[in-house]
N, C-alpha and C positions, 0 to 999 in steps of 0.2 A: 835936783833931788834934795830935799831938806834933810838935815841930820839931827840926831839926838845923841846924847852922851850916855854911855852905860859903863859903870865901873864893875870890874870883876876881880875876884881874888884867886890867885893861882899859887900852887906850891912853887918853891924856888926852882925846882927842876923844870916845871912847865914854863915858867917865865923865861928861863935860860933857853929852852927849846924854841920858844917863840922868837926870842931875840936872834938866835942863830939862823933859823929858817927865814926870818925877815931879811937878813943879810945875804944868805945863800940865793934866794929867789929874786933878789933885787926889788923887794917891796920897799916903798918909801918909808913906811912906819909899821909898827906892830899892828896898828888898826887896819892897815891895808891888807895885811896877811890874814887877820881874823875875818874881815869882810869877804875875802876870797874863799875861806873855808866855809863860811855860811852860804855863799852863792853855790859852791860845789854841792853842799848838802841839799839845797833847794832843787838843784838839777837832778840829784840822785833820787829825791822823793818824787819828782815829776816822772822820772823814768820808771819808778816802781808803779806809779799810777797807770802809765802807758802799758806796762806789761800786764797788769791786772785787767785793763780794758781789752787787751788783745786776747786774753784767756776767755773772756766772757762774750767776745764779739759774735761767736757762732750762735749764741742764744738770743741775740738782739735783732730786731728788724732794722731796716735801713734808717728810718726816722730816728729811732732811739740812738743808733750809732752816730749819726750826724750831729745830734744834739750833744751827746757826750764829747764828741770830737771837738766841737766848737768851744765847749766849756774848758776842755783841757788846753786847747791852743791859747785861749784867753789867759789861763793861769800861767802858761809858759811865758807869754809875753810880759806879764806882770813881774815875773821872777827875774827877767833879764834886765 
């Protein structure tokens, strides 16, 4: 996976929080911690999509459901 650099500004309190959480969770660097948060958010967003699909499943025919299921699975694999 290629990487790119992103600089962010944080209030001192948040910077200290990131530093402490990095040490507590045994992340190698603050960047590792931030990447983990982003991955967790992506998973959360994926779960929200799944829940929405399950709510509408009753109004879909099988072909529509299979198509949406395939798209969702592809998104999940990309996120991991």
